[in-house]
PAFIZA-38511 format. One line per 8 residues: number of its first residue (from 1); their letters; for each residue y, z negated, x of N, C-alpha, C, O. Coordinates in nm, 3 decimals, padded with zeros to 5 digits, always signed. Example, Ala and Ser with C-alpha at 12.3 -4.5 7.8 and 13.67 -1.06 7.14 Angstrom:
1	AS	-00.569 -00.780 +01.319 -00.450 -00.780 +01.230 -00.330 -00.780 +01.320 -00.332 -00.846 +01.424  -00.225 -00.708 +01.285 -00.106 -00.714 +01.367 +00.003 -00.787 +01.290 +00.114 -00.804 +01.341;
This chain:
1	MSVDVPFS	-02.512 -02.120 +00.045 -02.545 -01.993 -00.001 -02.439 -01.948 -00.021 -02.346 -02.028 -00.035  -02.414 -01.802 -00.030 -02.286 -01.701 -00.041 -02.181 -01.759 -00.163 -02.231 -01.800 -00.269  -02.065 -01.760 -00.147 -01.971 -01.737 -00.304 -02.027 -01.611 -00.372 -02.023 -01.628 -00.494  -02.075 -01.497 -00.341 -02.083 -01.385 -00.401 -02.187 -01.359 -00.513 -02.197 -01.284 -00.610  -02.266 -01.462 -00.448 -02.419 -01.445 -00.523 -02.539 -01.562 -00.508 -02.621 -01.564 -00.416  -02.533 -01.658 -00.618 -02.601 -01.757 -00.621 -02.746 -01.802 -00.495 -02.851 -01.753 -00.539  -02.762 -01.855 -00.401 -02.896 -01.878 -00.330 -02.895 -01.755 -00.249 -03.004 -01.715 -00.208  -02.782 -01.685 -00.218 -02.839 -01.535 -00.152 -02.820 -01.576 +00.040 -02.803 -01.691 +00.081;
9	RPGHPVPV	-02.826 -01.491 +00.101 -02.815 -01.528 +00.271 -02.730 -01.486 +00.289 -02.699 -01.379 +00.236  -02.626 -01.572 +00.401 -02.533 -01.555 +00.370 -02.491 -01.416 +00.499 -02.561 -01.410 +00.600  -02.418 -01.354 +00.487 -02.425 -01.221 +00.585 -02.417 -01.232 +00.690 -02.510 -01.190 +00.759  -02.286 -01.303 +00.760 -02.217 -01.389 +00.883 -02.114 -01.445 +00.848 -02.049 -01.457 +00.744  -02.104 -01.502 +01.025 -01.953 -01.641 +01.012 -01.840 -01.553 +01.006 -01.852 -01.436 +01.041  -01.750 -01.593 +00.973 -01.641 -01.539 +00.901 -01.577 -01.510 +01.068 -01.548 -01.611 +01.132  -01.563 -01.405 +01.118 -01.538 -01.333 +01.254 -01.369 -01.444 +01.278 -01.282 -01.479 +01.198  -01.390 -01.468 +01.439 -01.261 -01.551 +01.487 -01.156 -01.464 +01.596 -01.214 -01.372 +01.654;
17	AGDAERAP	-01.052 -01.475 +01.620 -01.015 -01.395 +01.690 -01.034 -01.451 +01.813 -01.032 -01.568 +01.850  -01.061 -01.301 +01.895 -01.151 -01.263 +02.075 -01.308 -01.305 +02.046 -01.374 -01.348 +02.141  -01.365 -01.295 +01.924 -01.518 -01.274 +01.849 -01.546 -01.121 +01.962 -01.481 -01.057 +02.045  -01.711 -01.116 +01.888 -01.695 -00.982 +01.978 -01.700 -00.897 +01.811 -01.729 -00.965 +01.713  -01.672 -00.764 +01.796 -01.644 -00.707 +01.679 -01.818 -00.618 +01.641 -01.885 -00.562 +01.728  -01.837 -00.624 +01.564 -01.917 -00.582 +01.488 -01.937 -00.444 +01.433 -01.875 -00.408 +01.332  -02.011 -00.375 +01.487 -01.994 -00.191 +01.488 -01.960 -00.166 +01.342 -02.018 -00.239 +01.262  -01.883 -00.084 +01.297 -01.808 -00.076 +01.132 -01.940 +00.020 +01.087 -01.993 +00.081 +01.180;
25	RELMTLPG	-02.001 +00.039 +00.942 -02.100 +00.145 +00.900 -02.084 +00.280 +00.919 -02.168 +00.370 +00.924  -01.942 +00.282 +00.931 -01.909 +00.443 +00.917 -01.931 +00.489 +01.053 -01.928 +00.612 +01.059  -01.955 +00.428 +01.173 -01.986 +00.442 +01.318 -02.148 +00.435 +01.312 -02.210 +00.528 +01.364  -02.209 +00.342 +01.257 -02.333 +00.348 +01.306 -02.435 +00.448 +01.189 -02.558 +00.450 +01.183  -02.347 +00.515 +01.112 -02.419 +00.638 +00.982 -02.372 +00.735 +00.992 -02.364 +00.816 +00.900  -02.318 +00.758 +01.135 -02.305 +00.903 +01.214 -02.398 +00.993 +01.193 -02.517 +00.972 +01.217  -02.333 +01.152 +01.122 -02.487 +01.224 +01.148 -02.533 +01.251 +01.247 -02.498 +01.192 +01.349  -02.621 +01.342 +01.249 -02.673 +01.337 +01.432 -02.808 +01.270 +01.490 -02.895 +01.226 +01.415;
33	LHHDVRRW	-02.819 +01.267 +01.631 -02.915 +01.155 +01.690 -02.835 +01.049 +01.741 -02.723 +01.057 +01.791  -02.909 +00.945 +01.720 -02.836 +00.858 +01.793 -02.932 +00.851 +01.954 -03.054 +00.863 +01.960  -02.839 +00.831 +02.074 -02.888 +00.793 +02.149 -02.930 +00.660 +02.214 -02.838 +00.596 +02.263  -03.082 +00.595 +02.224 -03.055 +00.463 +02.235 -03.160 +00.429 +02.380 -03.248 +00.495 +02.435  -03.111 +00.320 +02.401 -03.196 +00.289 +02.564 -03.244 +00.164 +02.541 -03.166 +00.069 +02.544  -03.341 +00.149 +02.522 -03.403 -00.060 +02.499 -03.395 -00.055 +02.644 -03.415 +00.041 +02.719  -03.362 -00.181 +02.673 -03.322 -00.243 +02.792 -03.256 -00.423 +02.736 -03.154 -00.451 +02.673  -03.384 -00.532 +02.801 -03.312 -00.633 +02.750 -03.239 -00.660 +02.833 -03.242 -00.603 +02.942;
41	RLVEVRLG	-03.161 -00.746 +02.807 -03.083 -00.864 +02.921 -03.050 -00.943 +02.868 -03.067 -00.930 +02.747  -02.998 -01.046 +02.904 -02.968 -01.205 +02.885 -02.842 -01.197 +02.885 -02.780 -01.171 +02.988  -02.774 -01.223 +02.746 -02.639 -01.219 +02.806 -02.568 -01.326 +02.761 -02.638 -01.421 +02.728  -02.394 -01.345 +02.743 -02.370 -01.413 +02.610 -02.298 -01.349 +02.542 -02.258 -01.242 +02.587  -02.242 -01.406 +02.365 -02.199 -01.336 +02.278 -02.047 -01.385 +02.273 -02.023 -01.479 +02.350  -01.949 -01.343 +02.202 -01.831 -01.461 +02.201 -01.866 -01.447 +02.048 -01.829 -01.341 +01.998  -01.926 -01.530 +01.971 -01.921 -01.500 +01.810 -01.858 -01.653 +01.713 -01.930 -01.751 +01.732  -01.800 -01.665 +01.667 -01.733 -01.866 +01.595 -01.582 -01.860 +01.697 -01.484 -01.925 +01.661;
49	GGWRPALL	-01.580 -01.806 +01.779 -01.437 -01.875 +01.847 -01.506 -01.880 +02.020 -01.445 -01.871 +02.127  -01.652 -01.898 +01.993 -01.732 -01.967 +02.128 -01.820 -01.885 +02.152 -01.828 -01.783 +02.083  -01.942 -01.916 +02.295 -01.954 -01.830 +02.337 -02.137 -01.872 +02.307 -02.165 -01.974 +02.242  -02.219 -01.806 +02.348 -02.391 -01.834 +02.243 -02.477 -01.712 +02.361 -02.444 -01.594 +02.379  -02.577 -01.779 +02.418 -02.664 -01.701 +02.488 -02.738 -01.636 +02.351 -02.766 -01.695 +02.247  -02.761 -01.486 +02.389 -02.804 -01.402 +02.336 -02.893 -01.293 +02.426 -02.853 -01.262 +02.538  -03.015 -01.238 +02.372 -03.078 -01.121 +02.429 -03.049 -00.965 +02.377 -03.105 -00.900 +02.289  -02.948 -00.934 +02.457 -02.923 -00.773 +02.424 -03.069 -00.662 +02.435 -03.150 -00.672 +02.528;
57	TVWRRPPG	-03.077 -00.598 +02.365 -03.215 -00.538 +02.331 -03.219 -00.399 +02.335 -03.318 -00.334 +02.371  -03.082 -00.339 +02.288 -03.069 -00.198 +02.258 -02.948 -00.194 +02.313 -02.877 -00.295 +02.319  -02.889 -00.012 +02.383 -02.768 +00.038 +02.347 -02.757 +00.136 +02.248 -02.857 +00.167 +02.185  -02.672 +00.178 +02.230 -02.679 +00.287 +02.142 -02.560 +00.321 +02.151 -02.465 +00.242 +02.158  -02.549 +00.487 +02.153 -02.427 +00.586 +02.231 -02.419 +00.672 +02.038 -02.497 +00.765 +02.018  -02.349 +00.640 +01.954 -02.376 +00.711 +01.797 -02.304 +00.843 +01.847 -02.224 +00.852 +01.941  -02.354 +00.954 +01.754 -02.317 +01.093 +01.818 -02.166 +01.094 +01.789 -02.100 +01.059 +01.691  -02.128 +01.159 +01.941 -01.968 +01.214 +01.973 -01.887 +01.100 +01.979 -01.764 +01.107 +01.971;
65	STRWVVHV	-01.971 +00.959 +01.996 -01.877 +00.856 +02.032 -01.831 +00.836 +02.169 -01.887 +00.899 +02.258  -01.754 +00.773 +02.192 -01.731 +00.747 +02.336 -01.770 +00.631 +02.378 -01.798 +00.633 +02.497  -01.788 +00.503 +02.316 -01.846 +00.374 +02.286 -01.957 +00.359 +02.285 -02.035 +00.450 +02.255  -02.005 +00.206 +02.326 -02.169 +00.251 +02.306 -02.140 +00.090 +02.236 -02.043 +00.016 +02.257  -02.279 +00.062 +02.132 -02.299 -00.026 +02.024 -02.445 -00.058 +02.063 -02.543 +00.014 +02.083  -02.419 -00.221 +02.067 -02.542 -00.288 +02.160 -02.600 -00.361 +02.025 -02.536 -00.378 +01.921  -02.729 -00.400 +02.050 -02.815 -00.456 +01.932 -02.829 -00.585 +02.016 -02.881 -00.589 +02.128  -02.763 -00.720 +01.932 -02.812 -00.884 +02.053 -02.884 -00.922 +01.919 -02.874 -00.880 +01.804;
73	RWGSDGPG	-02.961 -01.019 +01.982 -02.984 -01.129 +01.910 -02.981 -01.254 +01.941 -03.045 -01.296 +02.037  -02.917 -01.324 +01.873 -02.932 -01.517 +01.906 -02.985 -01.580 +01.872 -02.980 -01.691 +01.924  -03.072 -01.559 +01.765 -03.160 -01.651 +01.704 -03.266 -01.629 +01.663 -03.284 -01.514 +01.702  -03.394 -01.672 +01.586 -03.474 -01.628 +01.492 -03.411 -01.589 +01.359 -03.301 -01.605 +01.306  -03.519 -01.533 +01.329 -03.500 -01.484 +01.167 -03.624 -01.578 +01.099 -03.738 -01.543 +01.068  -03.561 -01.707 +01.087 -03.683 -01.824 +01.033 -03.661 -01.769 +00.821 -03.598 -01.680 +00.764  -03.743 -01.869 +00.779 -03.758 -01.889 +00.651 -03.652 -01.961 +00.598 -03.589 -02.051 +00.654  -03.632 -01.903 +00.453 -03.479 -02.003 +00.383 -03.318 -01.904 +00.393 -03.266 -01.792 +00.392;
81	PGEEAWAW	-03.305 -01.996 +00.399 -03.123 -01.951 +00.378 -03.080 -02.001 +00.494 -03.087 -02.119 +00.527  -03.028 -01.898 +00.566 -02.912 -01.944 +00.701 -02.873 -01.794 +00.740 -02.933 -01.698 +00.690  -02.784 -01.782 +00.819 -02.686 -01.709 +00.892 -02.785 -01.600 +00.940 -02.900 -01.637 +00.959  -02.747 -01.445 +00.966 -02.836 -01.358 +01.052 -02.814 -01.362 +01.201 -02.703 -01.346 +01.252  -02.892 -01.377 +01.247 -02.895 -01.429 +01.378 -02.943 -01.274 +01.483 -03.029 -01.263 +01.570  -02.848 -01.174 +01.429 -02.858 -01.050 +01.504 -02.745 -00.956 +01.486 -02.659 -00.975 +01.399  -02.743 -00.855 +01.565 -02.591 -00.789 +01.500 -02.575 -00.675 +01.549 -02.617 -00.667 +01.665  -02.516 -00.549 +01.494 -02.487 -00.465 +01.639 -02.346 -00.480 +01.614 -02.285 -00.503 +01.509;
89	LLFDETTI	-02.289 -00.456 +01.790 -02.190 -00.486 +01.805 -02.122 -00.410 +01.905 -02.184 -00.394 +02.010  -01.971 -00.342 +01.894 -01.952 -00.269 +02.005 -01.922 -00.369 +02.172 -01.872 -00.479 +02.195  -01.978 -00.271 +02.249 -01.946 -00.347 +02.345 -01.819 -00.359 +02.398 -01.739 -00.265 +02.404  -01.797 -00.485 +02.443 -01.674 -00.533 +02.580 -01.710 -00.612 +02.653 -01.800 -00.686 +02.613  -01.665 -00.630 +02.771 -01.689 -00.663 +02.845 -01.631 -00.796 +02.878 -01.646 -00.871 +02.975  -01.540 -00.805 +02.735 -01.451 -00.967 +02.729 -01.542 -01.060 +02.604 -01.549 -01.182 +02.596  -01.607 -00.959 +02.514 -01.677 -01.057 +02.432 -01.842 -01.061 +02.466 -01.912 -01.153 +02.422  -01.900 -00.950 +02.551 -01.988 -00.973 +02.587 -02.020 -00.961 +02.695 -01.974 -00.869 +02.763;
97	RPLPEPAD	-02.132 -01.075 +02.757 -02.096 -01.088 +02.930 -02.255 -01.114 +02.969 -02.328 -01.155 +02.879  -02.322 -01.088 +03.122 -02.434 -01.094 +03.149 -02.463 -01.237 +03.193 -02.398 -01.281 +03.287  -02.522 -01.288 +03.155 -02.597 -01.408 +03.191 -02.634 -01.401 +03.346 -02.700 -01.299 +03.369  -02.611 -01.475 +03.455 -02.615 -01.434 +03.585 -02.783 -01.511 +03.594 -02.818 -01.597 +03.514  -02.882 -01.453 +03.721 -02.980 -01.506 +03.758 -02.952 -01.646 +03.786 -02.848 -01.711 +03.798  -03.071 -01.669 +03.794 -03.098 -01.786 +03.859 -03.054 -01.791 +04.029 -03.109 -01.717 +04.111  -02.940 -01.896 +04.067 -02.857 -01.879 +04.182 -02.923 -01.914 +04.300 -02.896 -01.856 +04.405  -03.044 -02.039 +04.292 -03.120 -02.122 +04.402 -03.202 -01.989 +04.475 -03.155 -01.875 +04.473;
105	PAPPRDAV	-03.299 -02.016 +04.524 -03.336 -01.962 +04.633 -03.457 -01.938 +04.541 -03.535 -02.022 +04.496  -03.457 -01.801 +04.520 -03.619 -01.756 +04.469 -03.739 -01.817 +04.485 -03.762 -01.875 +04.591  -03.831 -01.813 +04.384 -04.010 -01.907 +04.395 -04.034 -01.798 +04.495 -03.965 -01.698 +04.517  -04.168 -01.844 +04.561 -04.235 -01.760 +04.643 -04.343 -01.701 +04.552 -04.448 -01.645 +04.584  -04.314 -01.715 +04.481 -04.451 -01.673 +04.337 -04.432 -01.597 +04.231 -04.310 -01.589 +04.249  -04.441 -01.563 +04.180 -04.441 -01.498 +04.018 -04.499 -01.585 +03.887 -04.621 -01.595 +03.874  -04.423 -01.638 +03.806 -04.494 -01.674 +03.686 -04.645 -01.661 +03.667 -04.706 -01.556 +03.648  -04.687 -01.766 +03.674 -04.887 -01.778 +03.616 -04.896 -01.743 +03.519 -04.820 -01.783 +03.431;
113	VVPLEMTG	-05.028 -01.619 +03.489 -05.102 -01.572 +03.358 -05.173 -01.688 +03.342 -05.230 -01.736 +03.440  -05.180 -01.741 +03.234 -05.325 -01.806 +03.183 -05.407 -01.737 +03.072 -05.366 -01.709 +02.959  -05.517 -01.716 +03.118 -05.615 -01.674 +03.052 -05.619 -01.702 +02.896 -05.596 -01.821 +02.873  -05.645 -01.617 +02.769 -05.637 -01.634 +02.657 -05.757 -01.776 +02.662 -05.726 -01.888 +02.622  -05.879 -01.745 +02.713 -05.958 -01.861 +02.703 -05.938 -01.959 +02.695 -05.986 -02.039 +02.614  -05.829 -01.985 +02.811 -05.791 -02.111 +02.812 -05.622 -02.156 +02.733 -05.540 -02.249 +02.735  -05.641 -02.019 +02.667 -05.495 -02.125 +02.588 -05.511 -02.250 +02.489 -05.418 -02.322 +02.451  -05.625 -02.261 +02.461 -05.631 -02.328 +02.347 -05.575 -02.280 +02.180 -05.551 -02.161 +02.159;
121	TSATADSG	-05.558 -02.379 +02.071 -05.466 -02.372 +01.995 -05.421 -02.483 +01.928 -05.472 -02.595 +01.938  -05.286 -02.443 +01.830 -05.224 -02.525 +01.826 -05.310 -02.619 +01.753 -05.431 -02.607 +01.731  -05.225 -02.725 +01.716 -05.268 -02.851 +01.620 -05.223 -02.818 +01.473 -05.276 -02.863 +01.372  -05.131 -02.746 +01.478 -05.041 -02.675 +01.317 -05.022 -02.570 +01.349 -04.986 -02.545 +01.464  -05.048 -02.442 +01.223 -04.941 -02.377 +01.222 -04.827 -02.337 +01.281 -04.804 -02.226 +01.329  -04.755 -02.428 +01.276 -04.604 -02.433 +01.338 -04.635 -02.526 +01.483 -04.532 -02.565 +01.538  -04.685 -02.541 +01.508 -04.696 -02.664 +01.602 -04.644 -02.604 +01.756 -04.740 -02.582 +01.829  -04.544 -02.582 +01.802 -04.532 -02.583 +01.912 -04.378 -02.440 +01.892 -04.288 -02.437 +01.976;
129	RCWRLAWI	-04.378 -02.338 +01.769 -04.329 -02.241 +01.801 -04.199 -02.279 +01.819 -04.153 -02.390 +01.792  -04.110 -02.141 +01.886 -04.000 -02.198 +01.913 -03.955 -02.066 +01.895 -04.017 -01.991 +01.820  -03.826 -02.020 +01.971 -03.740 -01.888 +02.016 -03.647 -01.937 +02.093 -03.538 -01.981 +02.057  -03.714 -01.925 +02.258 -03.643 -01.942 +02.348 -03.630 -01.899 +02.484 -03.710 -01.908 +02.577  -03.483 -01.838 +02.476 -03.452 -01.685 +02.588 -03.471 -01.765 +02.712 -03.455 -01.887 +02.710  -03.498 -01.712 +02.801 -03.548 -01.735 +02.937 -03.564 -01.645 +03.034 -03.600 -01.532 +03.005  -03.534 -01.687 +03.188 -03.527 -01.622 +03.283 -03.688 -01.634 +03.358 -03.727 -01.728 +03.428  -03.772 -01.499 +03.318 -03.950 -01.514 +03.363 -03.916 -01.410 +03.490 -03.841 -01.312 +03.491;
137	RTDGRWRS	-04.015 -01.477 +03.616 -04.025 -01.412 +03.769 -04.183 -01.384 +03.765 -04.287 -01.448 +03.780  -04.125 -01.196 +03.724 -04.231 -01.134 +03.731 -04.220 -01.064 +03.855 -04.132 -01.094 +03.936  -04.313 -00.962 +03.878 -04.274 -00.863 +03.976 -04.199 -00.921 +04.112 -04.119 -00.842 +04.162  -04.212 -01.028 +04.168 -04.093 -01.078 +04.252 -03.959 -01.033 +04.236 -03.897 -00.983 +04.330  -03.883 -01.059 +04.054 -03.804 -01.064 +04.022 -03.793 -01.172 +03.921 -03.891 -01.232 +03.877  -03.650 -01.196 +03.882 -03.604 -01.232 +03.741 -03.649 -01.120 +03.619 -03.673 -01.000 +03.635  -03.651 -01.184 +03.517 -03.695 -01.094 +03.412 -03.654 -01.148 +03.290 -03.695 -01.260 +03.257  -03.551 -01.061 +03.192 -03.494 -01.185 +03.071 -03.628 -01.128 +02.990 -03.681 -01.017 +02.982;
145	GLIREQRR	-03.655 -01.254 +02.936 -03.734 -01.287 +02.854 -03.757 -01.378 +02.744 -03.669 -01.463 +02.760  -03.817 -01.406 +02.651 -03.830 -01.492 +02.514 -03.986 -01.587 +02.525 -04.103 -01.557 +02.545  -03.920 -01.700 +02.503 -04.090 -01.785 +02.480 -04.079 -01.812 +02.312 -03.984 -01.859 +02.251  -04.171 -01.778 +02.275 -04.207 -01.797 +02.151 -04.280 -01.914 +02.072 -04.262 -01.953 +01.957  -04.382 -01.965 +02.186 -04.436 -02.118 +02.132 -04.484 -02.151 +02.282 -04.492 -02.090 +02.389  -04.516 -02.311 +02.222 -04.526 -02.400 +02.365 -04.664 -02.476 +02.353 -04.689 -02.553 +02.261  -04.738 -02.449 +02.441 -04.859 -02.560 +02.385 -04.866 -02.660 +02.478 -04.774 -02.670 +02.558  -04.977 -02.750 +02.483 -05.054 -02.804 +02.550 -05.208 -02.797 +02.540 -05.271 -02.874 +02.467;
153	PAPDLPWI	-05.262 -02.707 +02.611 -05.458 -02.756 +02.595 -05.488 -02.816 +02.562 -05.534 -02.831 +02.449  -05.473 -02.899 +02.668 -05.544 -03.076 +02.618 -05.454 -03.165 +02.707 -05.382 -03.121 +02.797  -05.464 -03.279 +02.677 -05.382 -03.413 +02.734 -05.365 -03.384 +02.888 -05.261 -03.334 +02.932  -05.444 -03.409 +02.948 -05.465 -03.341 +03.071 -05.453 -03.259 +03.094 -05.535 -03.237 +03.183  -05.374 -03.141 +03.068 -05.353 -02.989 +03.115 -05.185 -02.993 +03.143 -05.092 -03.072 +03.130  -05.207 -02.858 +03.188 -04.998 -02.891 +03.176 -04.935 -02.786 +03.074 -04.990 -02.687 +03.121  -04.890 -02.756 +03.009 -04.745 -02.696 +02.944 -04.806 -02.525 +02.972 -04.832 -02.465 +03.077  -04.811 -02.499 +02.876 -04.778 -02.336 +02.873 -04.730 -02.270 +02.796 -04.714 -02.321 +02.685;
161	ADARWGED	-04.686 -02.140 +02.816 -04.558 -02.101 +02.693 -04.629 -01.986 +02.636 -04.749 -01.982 +02.664  -04.582 -01.889 +02.561 -04.595 -01.791 +02.541 -04.483 -01.656 +02.524 -04.419 -01.621 +02.425  -04.487 -01.609 +02.642 -04.343 -01.539 +02.678 -04.379 -01.402 +02.619 -04.480 -01.371 +02.555  -04.261 -01.316 +02.661 -04.236 -01.152 +02.640 -04.107 -01.126 +02.718 -04.015 -01.206 +02.732  -04.116 -01.004 +02.766 -04.068 -00.950 +02.838 -04.047 -00.840 +02.910 -04.116 -00.885 +03.002  -04.010 -00.725 +02.955 -03.971 -00.618 +02.958 -03.972 -00.503 +02.861 -04.048 -00.406 +02.865  -03.847 -00.538 +02.745 -03.826 -00.475 +02.696 -03.933 -00.507 +02.576 -03.952 -00.416 +02.495  -03.992 -00.610 +02.562 -04.110 -00.642 +02.441 -04.250 -00.557 +02.510 -04.352 -00.592 +02.450;
169	RQAAWLLA	-04.267 -00.489 +02.585 -04.386 -00.439 +02.637 -04.452 -00.545 +02.690 -04.554 -00.570 +02.626  -04.427 -00.630 +02.799 -04.528 -00.765 +02.849 -04.526 -00.872 +02.694 -04.444 -00.876 +02.602  -04.617 -00.928 +02.710 -04.662 -01.045 +02.658 -04.796 -01.115 +02.745 -04.882 -01.055 +02.808  -04.779 -01.266 +02.723 -04.841 -01.344 +02.821 -04.817 -01.459 +02.774 -04.721 -01.478 +02.699  -04.914 -01.567 +02.815 -04.940 -01.686 +02.805 -04.933 -01.746 +02.971 -05.018 -01.735 +03.059  -04.796 -01.814 +02.977 -04.777 -01.797 +03.142 -04.771 -02.001 +03.106 -04.766 -02.066 +03.001  -04.777 -02.040 +03.254 -04.773 -02.165 +03.278 -04.631 -02.220 +03.275 -04.542 -02.177 +03.348  -04.615 -02.311 +03.192 -04.470 -02.352 +03.211 -04.363 -02.409 +03.300 -04.258 -02.455 +03.256;
177	DPATVRPI	-04.404 -02.400 +03.470 -04.339 -02.412 +03.561 -04.203 -02.393 +03.574 -04.164 -02.279 +03.600  -04.108 -02.498 +03.559 -03.982 -02.459 +03.565 -03.926 -02.391 +03.725 -03.811 -02.368 +03.764  -04.035 -02.374 +03.780 -03.952 -02.261 +03.904 -03.978 -02.150 +03.879 -03.927 -02.070 +03.957  -04.079 -02.084 +03.748 -04.061 -01.915 +03.698 -04.060 -01.874 +03.642 -04.068 -01.751 +03.634  -04.040 -02.027 +03.490 -04.080 -01.980 +03.368 -03.867 -02.099 +03.350 -03.860 -02.221 +03.357  -03.796 -02.044 +03.337 -03.664 -02.106 +03.278 -03.592 -02.069 +03.180 -03.525 -01.966 +03.170  -03.614 -02.209 +03.061 -03.570 -02.144 +02.943 -03.392 -02.170 +02.979 -03.335 -02.237 +03.065  -03.353 -02.100 +02.889 -03.180 -02.091 +02.854 -03.134 -02.171 +02.800 -03.182 -02.196 +02.689;
185	PAHGQATP	-03.012 -02.259 +02.851 -02.984 -02.387 +02.757 -02.947 -02.338 +02.587 -02.867 -02.247 +02.564  -02.997 -02.392 +02.508 -02.922 -02.365 +02.367 -02.786 -02.348 +02.328 -02.694 -02.407 +02.383  -02.771 -02.255 +02.220 -02.594 -02.279 +02.209 -02.574 -02.417 +02.166 -02.648 -02.479 +02.090  -02.458 -02.462 +02.229 -02.395 -02.542 +02.271 -02.389 -02.668 +02.365 -02.313 -02.764 +02.375  -02.496 -02.626 +02.427 -02.472 -02.617 +02.611 -02.419 -02.531 +02.653 -02.393 -02.428 +02.591  -02.381 -02.563 +02.811 -02.325 -02.529 +02.904 -02.438 -02.408 +02.970 -02.527 -02.443 +03.047  -02.425 -02.299 +02.938 -02.490 -02.193 +03.011 -02.428 -02.123 +03.167 -02.323 -02.058 +03.170  -02.476 -02.139 +03.239 -02.412 -02.074 +03.362 -02.294 -02.002 +03.371 -02.193 -02.058 +03.413;
193	AAAAATGK	-02.294 -01.877 +03.335 -02.186 -01.807 +03.299 -02.045 -01.885 +03.234 -01.929 -01.852 +03.258  -02.101 -02.021 +03.125 -01.983 -02.038 +03.072 -01.954 -02.158 +03.171 -01.836 -02.177 +03.201  -02.056 -02.246 +03.229 -01.983 -02.328 +03.357 -01.885 -02.287 +03.449 -01.785 -02.344 +03.491  -01.957 -02.119 +03.484 -01.861 -02.087 +03.559 -01.714 -02.032 +03.503 -01.615 -02.025 +03.577  -01.712 -01.995 +03.367 -01.580 -01.960 +03.350 -01.506 -02.088 +03.300 -01.396 -02.061 +03.251  -01.532 -02.196 +03.300 -01.450 -02.361 +03.242 -01.426 -02.376 +03.426 -01.306 -02.393 +03.445  -01.492 -02.376 +03.540 -01.458 -02.430 +03.642 -01.321 -02.290 +03.686 -01.202 -02.322 +03.688  -01.343 -02.220 +03.701 -01.252 -02.152 +03.688 -01.069 -02.132 +03.600 -00.967 -02.063 +03.597;
201	RR	-01.112 -02.212 +03.561 -00.951 -02.235 +03.495 -00.936 -02.372 +03.508 -00.835 -02.429 +03.466  -01.032 -02.433 +03.565 -00.929 -02.586 +03.572 -00.879 -02.610 +03.740 -00.809 -02.707 +03.770;
């Protein structure tokens, strides 16, 4: 809970030197029309002194500003108290960097869409629910995406995943084939960008 109000939701972590800078309220409330561009991109953002995988969903140019502000989400807003899992941040290449697409040879196929009648039902209301960033192979290229649930329709069937991609316009149940649906390591695990940066410092 926060110091000011008992049982309230904490606003956000105390910033550490080198963290991504949150967009000031004065910039976000300037009068006039904002220029927004919805474009999903898997990124890493510097927060709490470390790098977190995240999904950049919106680019915004406030009226009269020369800087871009970006909407970044690094977790779900689940029930109960906890840190906010999103923010509007001032874009800076030193604190927000793109995650590289999978480097190994691209698979010769796209992710397989599972018909709704073959997806089955969850054992419980929250069974398999998740919030996992992932690279999804569609239309012959990698897309920045999000997995919201995973389940196995029957013991003798493969795992499937409820995924979204393409600026949240596309959604489908996909066969959870690691060749075409690749979850990003969770916070605390090395992502490709972090591993590359660590390798360069050695």
